[in-house]
All heavy atoms as an XYZ file, in Angstrom:
735
protein
N       2.408    -34.018    322.427
C       2.441    -34.419    323.808
C       1.349    -33.652    324.546
O       1.168    -32.459    324.351
C       3.817    -34.094    324.414
C       3.877    -34.304    325.882
S       5.433    -33.907    326.755
C       6.580    -33.403    325.570
N       0.636    -34.352    325.402
C      -0.365    -33.720    326.256
C      -0.103    -34.163    327.689
O       0.034    -35.353    327.970
C      -1.773    -34.134    325.831
C      -2.862    -33.441    326.614
C      -4.249    -33.768    326.090
O      -4.469    -33.645    324.874
O      -5.093    -34.162    326.915
N      -0.018    -33.194    328.591
C       0.276    -33.466    329.996
C      -0.917    -33.046    330.837
O      -1.460    -31.960    330.649
C       1.541    -32.698    330.450
C       1.816    -32.939    331.925
C       2.741    -33.109    329.614
N      -1.327    -33.920    331.758
C      -2.430    -33.607    332.663
C      -2.004    -33.926    334.093
O      -1.334    -34.929    334.337
C      -3.664    -34.440    332.327
C      -4.251    -34.161    330.972
C      -5.431    -35.074    330.713
C      -5.934    -34.925    329.294
N      -6.946    -35.918    328.969
N      -2.420    -33.063    335.026
C      -2.208    -33.297    336.450
C      -3.586    -33.467    337.066
O      -4.509    -32.715    336.758
C      -1.437    -32.134    337.109
C      -0.071    -31.969    336.435
C      -1.277    -32.366    338.610
C       0.716    -30.761    336.900
N      -3.749    -34.463    337.952
C      -5.078    -34.796    338.464
C      -5.686    -33.759    339.397
O      -6.876    -33.806    339.658
C      -5.071    -36.171    339.130
C      -4.242    -36.227    340.410
O      -3.380    -35.354    340.616
O      -4.443    -37.174    341.194
N      -4.904    -32.824    339.888
C      -5.444    -31.798    340.774
C      -5.168    -30.419    340.173
O      -4.086    -30.177    339.667
C      -4.812    -31.896    342.160
C      -5.134    -33.213    342.853
C      -4.388    -33.339    344.172
C      -4.683    -34.660    344.831
N      -3.840    -35.733    344.382
N      -6.162    -29.531    340.234
C      -5.996    -28.185    339.698
C      -6.531    -27.190    340.719
O      -7.735    -27.107    340.893
C      -6.733    -28.043    338.379
C      -6.481    -26.691    337.730
O      -5.581    -25.964    338.118
N      -7.296    -26.364    336.750
N      -5.675    -26.460    341.399
C      -4.215    -26.461    341.252
C      -3.594    -27.666    341.949
O      -4.237    -28.280    342.799
C      -3.797    -25.157    341.941
C      -4.833    -24.970    343.007
C      -6.125    -25.483    342.401
N      -2.334    -28.008    341.601
C      -1.634    -29.075    342.309
C      -1.561    -28.739    343.799
O      -1.627    -27.577    344.194
C      -0.241    -29.080    341.678
C      -0.435    -28.442    340.345
C      -1.523    -27.424    340.545
N      -1.426    -29.773    344.629
C      -1.415    -29.594    346.077
C      -0.106    -30.107    346.667
O       0.619    -30.867    346.027
C      -2.601    -30.335    346.734
C      -3.932    -29.779    346.243
C      -2.528    -31.837    346.472
N       0.164    -29.687    347.894
C       1.302    -30.240    348.621
C       0.999    -31.724    348.835
O      -0.103    -32.096    349.231
C       1.501    -29.516    349.973
C       2.560    -30.215    350.803
C       1.863    -28.058    349.729
N       1.960    -32.587    348.531
C       1.755    -34.031    348.616
C       1.728    -34.632    347.226
O       2.267    -34.072    346.266
N       1.071    -35.791    347.115
C       1.068    -36.531    345.856
C       0.130    -35.915    344.820
O      -1.007    -35.563    345.122
C       0.655    -37.982    346.097
C       1.729    -38.777    346.815
O       2.902    -38.358    346.777
O       1.397    -39.818    347.412
N       0.646    -35.809    343.601
C      -0.109    -35.356    342.439
C       0.191    -36.333    341.311
O       1.357    -36.591    341.010
C       0.325    -33.950    342.022
C      -0.022    -32.909    343.065
O      -1.073    -32.325    343.026
N       0.875    -32.688    344.014
N      -0.857    -36.892    340.704
C      -0.672    -37.837    339.607
C      -0.652    -37.095    338.281
O      -1.477    -36.225    338.037
C      -1.795    -38.878    339.612
C      -1.757    -39.729    340.859
O      -0.731    -40.305    341.188
N      -2.860    -39.781    341.574
N       0.316    -37.467    337.447
C       0.469    -36.838    336.142
C       0.353    -37.908    335.064
O       0.881    -39.009    335.221
C       1.839    -36.168    336.057
C       2.127    -35.529    334.718
S       3.792    -34.841    334.620
C       3.569    -33.357    335.560
N      -0.358    -37.577    333.989
C      -0.398    -38.456    332.829
C       0.172    -37.702    331.636
O      -0.037    -36.500    331.482
C      -1.834    -38.932    332.497
O      -2.659    -37.804    332.274
C      -2.401    -39.781    333.608
N       0.924    -38.428    330.821
C       1.550    -37.864    329.630
C       1.110    -38.724    328.451
O       1.346    -39.931    328.438
C       3.089    -37.852    329.748
C       3.713    -37.263    328.487
C       3.533    -37.103    330.992
N       0.465    -38.088    327.489
C       0.018    -38.772    326.279
C       0.899    -38.291    325.129
O       1.025    -37.089    324.914
C      -1.446    -38.411    326.035
C      -2.089    -39.146    324.901
C      -3.548    -38.715    324.757
O      -4.392    -39.252    325.483
O      -3.816    -37.828    323.921
N       1.490    -39.234    324.416
C       2.402    -38.893    323.313
C       1.893    -39.553    322.035
O       1.627    -40.757    322.018
C       3.832    -39.391    323.606
C       4.308    -38.878    324.970
C       4.787    -38.963    322.501
C       5.549    -39.583    325.466
N       1.777    -38.752    320.988
C       1.385    -39.275    319.679
C       2.437    -38.882    318.654
O       3.043    -37.818    318.753
C       0.023    -38.735    319.259
C      -1.115    -39.244    320.119
C      -2.438    -38.725    319.623
C      -3.567    -39.232    320.501
N      -4.874    -38.709    320.049
N       2.638    -39.750    317.656
C       3.585    -39.426    316.594
C       2.895    -38.554    315.543
O       1.726    -38.185    315.688
C       4.188    -40.701    315.991
C       3.162    -41.606    315.313
O       2.028    -41.155    315.025
O       3.503    -42.776    315.063
N       3.615    -38.233    314.483
C       3.082    -37.325    313.456
C       1.873    -37.909    312.727
O       1.087    -37.173    312.140
C       4.176    -36.963    312.455
O       4.693    -38.137    311.864
N       1.706    -39.239    312.792
C       0.552    -39.877    312.160
C      -0.635    -39.979    313.121
O      -1.677    -40.513    312.761
C       0.945    -41.270    311.655
N      -0.462    -39.500    314.359
C      -1.546    -39.546    315.328
C      -1.625    -40.837    316.117
O      -2.579    -41.053    316.857
N      -0.613    -41.706    315.976
C      -0.608    -42.976    316.713
C       0.101    -42.801    318.051
O       1.066    -42.047    318.166
C       0.097    -44.057    315.896
C      -0.635    -44.393    314.617
C       0.066    -45.495    313.869
C      -0.698    -45.804    312.588
N      -0.050    -46.832    311.795
N      -0.385    -43.525    319.059
C       0.222    -43.447    320.380
C       1.650    -43.983    320.361
O       1.924    -45.018    319.759
C      -0.586    -44.242    321.404
C      -1.884    -43.577    321.766
C      -3.078    -44.053    321.255
C      -1.914    -42.464    322.605
C      -4.283    -43.440    321.573
C      -3.104    -41.845    322.928
C      -4.288    -42.339    322.414
O      -5.472    -41.724    322.728
N       2.552    -43.270    321.012
C       3.943    -43.699    321.151
C       4.018    -44.538    322.420
O       3.663    -44.078    323.500
C       4.894    -42.480    321.234
C       6.304    -42.919    321.574
C       4.860    -41.707    319.927
N       4.474    -45.796    322.267
C       4.483    -46.734    323.386
C       5.883    -47.159    323.805
O       6.033    -47.931    324.737
C       3.666    -47.979    323.015
C       2.232    -47.648    322.648
C       1.465    -48.872    322.239
C       0.033    -48.500    321.882
N      -0.795    -49.656    321.606
N       6.909    -46.650    323.123
C       8.270    -47.140    323.384
C       9.231    -46.030    323.798
O      10.415    -46.103    323.541
C       8.797    -47.860    322.148
C       8.860    -46.954    320.920
O       8.285    -45.841    320.949
O       9.485    -47.362    319.930
N       8.719    -45.018    324.459
C       9.577    -43.907    324.890
C       9.924    -44.050    326.372
O       9.249    -44.744    327.121
C       8.863    -42.575    324.663
N      10.991    -43.370    326.769
C      11.328    -43.248    328.189
C      10.902    -41.839    328.586
O      11.323    -40.863    327.973
C      12.816    -43.450    328.421
C      13.223    -43.236    329.882
C      14.659    -43.630    330.110
C      15.139    -43.338    331.500
N      14.301    -43.769    332.593
N      10.040    -41.745    329.598
C       9.511    -40.453    330.033
C       9.932    -40.216    331.478
O       9.696    -41.054    332.344
C       7.974    -40.411    329.908
C       7.425    -39.082    330.404
C       7.554    -40.662    328.458
N      10.565    -39.070    331.703
C      11.013    -38.686    333.040
C      10.451    -37.304    333.350
O      10.494    -36.412    332.511
C      12.554    -38.665    333.129
C      13.021    -38.192    334.500
C      13.133    -40.034    332.816
N       9.932    -37.154    334.562
C       9.421    -35.865    335.015
C      10.401    -35.308    336.048
O      10.633    -35.925    337.084
C       8.019    -36.004    335.642
C       7.512    -34.652    336.141
C       7.042    -36.612    334.638
N      11.025    -34.188    335.720
C      11.891    -33.475    336.662
C      11.077    -32.321    337.223
O      10.476    -31.563    336.463
C      13.130    -32.902    335.963
C      14.127    -33.967    335.560
O      14.256    -34.962    336.288
O      14.776    -33.795    334.518
N      11.057    -32.188    338.548
C      10.345    -31.054    339.136
C      11.198    -30.452    340.238
O      11.875    -31.156    340.974
C       8.943    -31.432    339.612
C       8.827    -32.612    340.552
C       8.563    -32.410    341.902
C       8.949    -33.914    340.097
C       8.420    -33.488    342.775
C       8.812    -34.986    340.954
C       8.544    -34.773    342.297
O       8.413    -35.836    343.155
N      11.185    -29.119    340.285
C      12.090    -28.425    341.197
C      11.489    -27.110    341.669
O      10.640    -26.526    341.006
C      13.432    -28.166    340.512
O      13.251    -27.312    339.398
N      11.979    -26.670    342.832
C      11.639    -25.354    343.357
C      12.959    -24.627    343.527
O      13.888    -25.159    344.134
C      10.895    -25.464    344.690
C      10.514    -24.114    345.270
S       9.569    -24.243    346.801
C       7.906    -24.371    346.134
N      13.067    -23.418    342.988
C      14.327    -22.677    343.096
C      14.685    -22.384    344.552
O      13.833    -22.399    345.435
C      14.040    -21.372    342.344
C      12.823    -21.629    341.532
C      12.052    -22.697    342.237
N      15.956    -22.096    344.780
C      16.431    -21.739    346.117
C      15.738    -20.476    346.598
O      15.443    -19.573    345.817
C      17.938    -21.539    346.096
N      15.455    -20.446    347.893
C      14.883    -19.267    348.530
C      15.783    -18.902    349.708
O      16.600    -19.719    350.132
C      13.464    -19.577    349.011
C      12.485    -19.790    347.881
S      10.836    -20.162    348.476
C      10.982    -21.910    348.804
N      15.653    -17.703    350.242
C      16.499    -17.326    351.379
C      16.421    -18.363    352.500
O      15.343    -18.726    352.944
C      15.910    -15.985    351.830
C      15.272    -15.427    350.602
C      14.738    -16.627    349.851
N      17.572    -18.857    352.898
C      17.644    -19.827    353.985
C      17.301    -21.251    353.595
O      17.275    -22.135    354.437
N      17.017    -21.501    352.300
C      16.656    -22.857    351.849
C      17.400    -23.201    350.567
O      17.484    -22.364    349.667
C      15.152    -22.948    351.576
C      14.279    -22.866    352.797
S      12.531    -23.081    352.366
C      12.550    -24.722    351.693
N      17.898    -24.417    350.474
C      18.531    -24.836    349.222
C      17.458    -25.139    348.166
O      16.292    -25.310    348.504
C      19.265    -26.120    349.624
C      18.449    -26.671    350.752
C      17.923    -25.465    351.491
N      17.843    -25.218    346.892
C      16.870    -25.601    345.866
C      16.414    -27.046    346.097
O      17.143    -27.845    346.680
C      17.644    -25.463    344.558
C      19.077    -25.529    344.944
C      19.172    -24.995    346.341
N      15.217    -27.354    345.682
C      14.695    -28.719    345.800
C      14.539    -29.277    344.392
O      13.869    -28.671    343.558
C      13.349    -28.696    346.521
C      13.465    -28.309    347.978
S      11.871    -28.281    348.798
C      11.400    -26.577    348.486
N      15.172    -30.417    344.138
C      15.121    -31.054    342.821
C      14.701    -32.508    342.974
O      15.295    -33.243    343.768
C      16.494    -31.002    342.136
C      16.943    -29.576    341.905
O      16.290    -28.819    341.211
N      18.055    -29.208    342.514
N      13.702    -32.919    342.209
C      13.188    -34.288    342.281
C      13.000    -34.835    340.873
O      12.904    -34.087    339.909
C      11.842    -34.318    343.018
C      11.908    -33.732    344.399
C      11.527    -32.420    344.629
C      12.356    -34.484    345.476
C      11.582    -31.861    345.900
C      12.419    -33.944    346.750
C      12.026    -32.637    346.952
O      12.088    -32.084    348.199
N      12.893    -36.171    340.796
C      12.723    -36.831    339.505
C      11.751    -37.994    339.691
O      11.794    -38.678    340.715
C      14.074    -37.360    339.028
C      14.052    -37.971    337.652
C      15.416    -38.466    337.250
C      16.300    -37.274    336.974
N      17.548    -37.628    336.308
N      10.876    -38.191    338.715
C       9.946    -39.321    338.724
C       9.948    -39.968    337.345
O       9.761    -39.286    336.339
C       8.542    -38.846    339.091
N      10.196    -41.275    337.308
C      10.112    -42.017    336.055
C       8.647    -42.366    335.802
O       7.950    -42.836    336.700
C      10.936    -43.302    336.123
C      12.426    -43.029    336.164
O      12.863    -42.047    335.534
O      13.148    -43.786    336.832
N       8.191    -42.136    334.588
C       6.807    -42.455    334.240
C       6.726    -43.880    333.724
O       7.614    -44.351    333.017
C       6.302    -41.473    333.191
N       5.641    -44.572    334.092
C       5.390    -45.937    333.617
C       4.327    -45.896    332.542
O       3.362    -45.141    332.643
C       4.886    -46.812    334.769
C       5.905    -47.087    335.837
C       5.336    -48.020    336.891
O       4.624    -48.986    336.528
O       5.587    -47.779    338.078
N       4.496    -46.742    331.520
C       3.512    -46.794    330.441
C       2.364    -47.711    330.860
O       2.576    -48.864    331.206
C       4.166    -47.304    329.150
C       3.236    -47.259    327.975
C       2.917    -46.050    327.385
C       2.675    -48.410    327.473
C       2.053    -45.987    326.306
C       1.807    -48.360    326.397
C       1.494    -47.149    325.811
N       1.130    -47.166    330.839
C      -0.068    -47.939    331.182
C      -1.173    -47.515    330.229
O      -1.489    -46.325    330.134
C      -0.504    -47.663    332.622
C       0.472    -48.182    333.657
C      -0.034    -47.909    335.062
C       0.977    -48.402    336.078
N       0.576    -48.095    337.447
N      -1.762    -48.483    329.541
C      -2.804    -48.147    328.561
C      -2.164    -47.418    327.401
O      -1.243    -47.921    326.772
N      -2.624    -46.213    327.123
C      -2.039    -45.392    326.059
C      -1.299    -44.187    326.635
O      -1.004    -43.247    325.899
C      -3.139    -44.911    325.097
C      -3.690    -46.041    324.242
O      -2.922    -46.968    323.919
O      -4.885    -45.992    323.900
N      -1.034    -44.204    327.938
C      -0.428    -43.040    328.592
C       0.752    -43.446    329.461
O       0.864    -44.592    329.880
C      -1.460    -42.348    329.498
C      -2.703    -41.883    328.804
C      -3.754    -41.396    329.774
O      -3.946    -42.009    330.834
O      -4.378    -40.379    329.456
N       1.576    -42.465    329.740
C       2.665    -42.632    330.697
C       2.200    -41.969    331.989
O       1.642    -40.869    331.968
C       3.946    -41.963    330.180
C       4.486    -42.632    328.945
C       3.996    -42.305    327.684
C       5.467    -43.612    329.034
C       4.477    -42.929    326.542
C       5.957    -44.241    327.896
C       5.456    -43.901    326.658
O       5.928    -44.528    325.533
N       2.403    -42.655    333.122
C       1.915    -42.143    334.401
C       3.072    -41.956    335.374
O       3.937    -42.816    335.490
C       0.881    -43.095    334.996
C      -0.335    -43.255    334.089
C      -1.408    -44.089    334.725
C      -2.589    -44.272    333.813
N      -3.420    -43.129    333.650
N       3.062    -40.807    336.058
C       4.095    -40.498    337.052
C       3.423    -39.842    338.245
O       2.330    -39.281    338.134
C       5.155    -39.569    336.466
N       4.090    -39.923    339.396
C       3.584    -39.288    340.608
C       4.608    -38.274    341.086
O       5.776    -38.602    341.257
C       3.327    -40.327    341.694
C       2.667    -39.747    342.937
C       2.382    -40.819    343.963
C       1.261    -41.690    343.436
N       0.760    -42.632    344.447
N       4.153    -37.036    341.269
C       5.011    -35.985    341.826
C       4.587    -35.759    343.266
O       3.403    -35.617    343.546
C       4.822    -34.656    341.079
C       5.245    -34.634    339.665
S       5.101    -32.958    338.968
C       3.384    -32.548    339.265
N       5.559    -35.710    344.162
C       5.274    -35.385    345.549
C       5.844    -34.001    345.816
O       7.048    -33.849    346.011
C       5.872    -36.428    346.494
C       5.442    -36.193    347.928
O       5.464    -35.064    348.419
N       5.046    -37.252    348.588
N       4.974    -33.001    345.792
C       5.398    -31.623    346.007
C       5.492    -31.377    347.505
O       4.508    -31.522    348.229
C       4.422    -30.654    345.341
C       4.203    -30.893    343.836
C       3.182    -29.916    343.283
C       5.504    -30.821    343.072
N       6.674    -31.030    347.985
C       6.937    -30.974    349.421
C       6.479    -29.689    350.094
O       6.422    -29.628    351.321
C       8.422    -31.209    349.686
O       9.198    -30.262    348.987
N       6.174    -28.651    349.308
C       5.670    -27.418    349.914
C       4.900    -26.593    348.890
O       5.041    -26.796    347.688
C       6.801    -26.609    350.545
C       7.821    -26.053    349.574
S       9.182    -25.180    350.399
C       8.337    -23.788    351.098
N       4.083    -25.673    349.398
C       3.307    -24.793    348.529
C       4.239    -23.788    347.859
O       5.295    -23.451    348.388
C       2.242    -24.059    349.341
N       3.844    -23.348    346.680
C       4.628    -22.353    345.957
C       4.807    -22.740    344.505
O       4.176    -23.669    344.003
N       5.687    -22.025    343.836
C       5.919    -22.202    342.407
C       6.926    -23.335    342.153
O       8.025    -23.327    342.697
C       6.439    -20.889    341.821
O       6.627    -21.017    340.441
N       6.538    -24.286    341.314
C       7.391    -25.421    340.951
C       7.641    -25.404    339.446
O       6.717    -25.167    338.658
C       6.717    -26.740    341.329
C       6.705    -26.992    342.797
C       5.810    -26.512    343.714
C       7.639    -27.781    343.528
N       6.131    -26.954    344.961
C       7.250    -27.737    344.883
C       8.764    -28.518    343.177
C       7.957    -28.402    345.874
C       9.459    -29.179    344.160
C       9.051    -29.116    345.495
N       8.880    -25.690    339.046
C       9.250    -25.821    337.638
C       9.156    -27.300    337.267
O       9.754    -28.143    337.942
C      10.673    -25.310    337.400
C      10.807    -23.848    337.753
O       9.967    -23.041    337.411
N      11.871    -23.507    338.455
N       8.428    -27.598    336.200
C       8.231    -28.968    335.746
C       8.859    -29.120    334.362
O       8.647    -28.277    333.493
C       6.730    -29.329    335.629
C       5.938    -28.862    336.842
C       6.539    -30.808    335.331
C       6.183    -29.583    338.106
N       9.609    -30.207    334.168
C      10.165    -30.531    332.846
C       9.846    -31.999    332.556
O      10.247    -32.885    333.313
C      11.665    -30.305    332.811
N       9.086    -32.242    331.494
C       8.772    -33.602    331.063
C       9.733    -33.921    329.926
O       9.710    -33.262    328.881
C       7.303    -33.723    330.600
C       7.008    -35.139    330.138
C       6.354    -33.301    331.715
N      10.601    -34.925    330.137
C      11.611    -35.281    329.136
C      11.275    -36.638    328.520
O      11.064    -37.615    329.224
C      12.991    -35.339    329.786
C      13.426    -33.992    330.340
C      14.781    -34.068    330.995
C      15.147    -32.708    331.577
N      16.395    -32.747    332.313
N      11.246    -36.652    327.192
C      10.908    -37.858    326.443
C      12.103    -38.267    325.602
O      12.630    -37.465    324.826
C       9.696    -37.601    325.524
C       8.504    -37.190    326.368
C       9.390    -38.817    324.676
C       7.396    -36.578    325.566
N      12.521    -39.513    325.763
C      13.624    -40.049    324.974
C      13.107    -41.223    324.162
O      12.495    -42.153    324.708
C      14.787    -40.500    325.882
O      15.174    -39.400    326.709
C      15.977    -40.966    325.058
N      13.341    -41.160    322.846
C      12.899    -42.226    321.946
C      13.829    -42.270    320.743
O      14.101    -41.233    320.147
C      11.467    -41.950    321.497
C      10.902    -43.021    320.593
C       9.441    -42.723    320.281
N       8.881    -43.778    319.483
C       8.284    -43.582    318.314
N       8.168    -42.358    317.821
N       7.798    -44.599    317.647
N      14.303    -43.450    320.433
C      15.182    -43.665    319.285
C      16.384    -42.728    319.313
O      16.764    -42.140    318.301
C      14.395    -43.517    317.976
C      13.290    -44.543    317.828
C      12.418    -44.315    316.611
O      12.519    -43.255    315.950
O      11.612    -45.219    316.322
N      16.957    -42.538    320.507
C      18.162    -41.730    320.654
C      17.946    -40.232    320.646
O      18.899    -39.470    320.727
N      16.707    -39.796    320.533
C      16.413    -38.363    320.516
C      15.630    -37.990    321.776
O      14.764    -38.742    322.220
C      15.590    -37.988    319.283
C      16.313    -38.217    317.979
C      15.424    -37.869    316.811
C      16.135    -38.208    315.507
N      15.267    -38.019    314.350
N      15.949    -36.815    322.327
C      15.259    -36.341    323.524
C      14.563    -35.021    323.226
O      15.138    -34.138    322.593
C      16.251    -36.144    324.694
O      16.891    -37.386    324.963
C      15.537    -35.667    325.943
N      13.325    -34.919    323.673
C      12.601    -33.653    323.590
C      11.972    -33.409    324.953
O      11.822    -34.326    325.756
C      11.549    -33.685    322.482
O      10.621    -34.720    322.710
N      11.623    -32.155    325.203
C      11.059    -31.863    326.514
C      10.011    -30.763    326.428
O       9.961    -29.995    325.470
C      12.156    -31.462    327.496
O      12.780    -30.274    327.084
N       9.186    -30.735    327.463
C       8.169    -29.695    327.632
C       8.390    -29.143    329.031
O       8.544    -29.892    329.990
C       6.774    -30.286    327.515
C       5.669    -29.319    327.912
S       4.064    -30.130    328.054
C       3.478    -29.950    326.389
N       8.449    -27.807    329.147
C       8.664    -27.181    330.441
C       7.505    -26.248    330.764
O       6.996    -25.558    329.876
C       9.970    -26.384    330.447
C      11.189    -27.267    330.276
C      12.468    -26.451    330.275
C      13.653    -27.373    330.050
N      14.916    -26.657    330.087
N       7.091    -26.254    332.031
C       6.049    -25.348    332.489
C       6.166    -25.173    334.004
O       6.951    -25.857    334.653
C       4.655    -25.854    332.082
C       4.325    -27.239    332.564
C       3.594    -27.427    333.732
C       4.720    -28.363    331.850
C       3.286    -28.698    334.177
C       4.422    -29.643    332.283
C       3.696    -29.803    333.446
N       5.400    -24.253    334.526
C       5.423    -23.953    335.958
C       4.032    -24.125    336.528
O       3.037    -23.811    335.873
C       5.886    -22.487    336.177
O       7.176    -22.320    335.580
C       5.991    -22.152    337.651
N       3.954    -24.669    337.762
C       2.688    -24.780    338.466
C       2.839    -24.151    339.843
O       3.945    -24.069    340.387
C       2.218    -26.247    338.607
C       1.968    -26.879    337.257
C       3.203    -27.077    339.409
N       1.718    -23.702    340.399
C       1.704    -23.163    341.761
C       0.956    -24.130    342.643
O      -0.264    -24.276    342.507
C       1.043    -21.785    341.797
C       1.932    -20.709    341.206
O       3.141    -20.741    341.488
O       1.429    -19.863    340.459
N       1.671    -24.808    343.533
C       1.042    -25.764    344.453
C       0.400    -25.018    345.605
O       0.949    -24.053    346.125
C       2.087    -26.744    344.962
N      -0.753    -25.487    346.018
C      -1.490    -24.877    347.139
C      -1.412    -25.754    348.364
O      -1.277    -26.920    348.313
C      -2.963    -24.684    346.754
C      -3.154    -23.830    345.529
C      -2.743    -22.410    345.783
C      -2.945    -21.564    344.535
N      -2.280    -20.319    344.545
């Protein structure tokens, strides 16, 4: 799996994400369900923020749009479901 975000660093507002998935033979996976969960932990005086974006398959990639509502550290989890199995990739980004 390879994940790319169109802005580096991500910004407050819309950020486009592409997810490329290949099987063990190096062929593109075209029949998976890809969901991007993104969240910011609770801070003093603020509840946690949790969002979800379903990715659409276009070309050889899955595309999703994240709308980051404020600057700071965001937790990203890309979840892939295929043939009854789910795998995920987790990472953190700092939105500016």
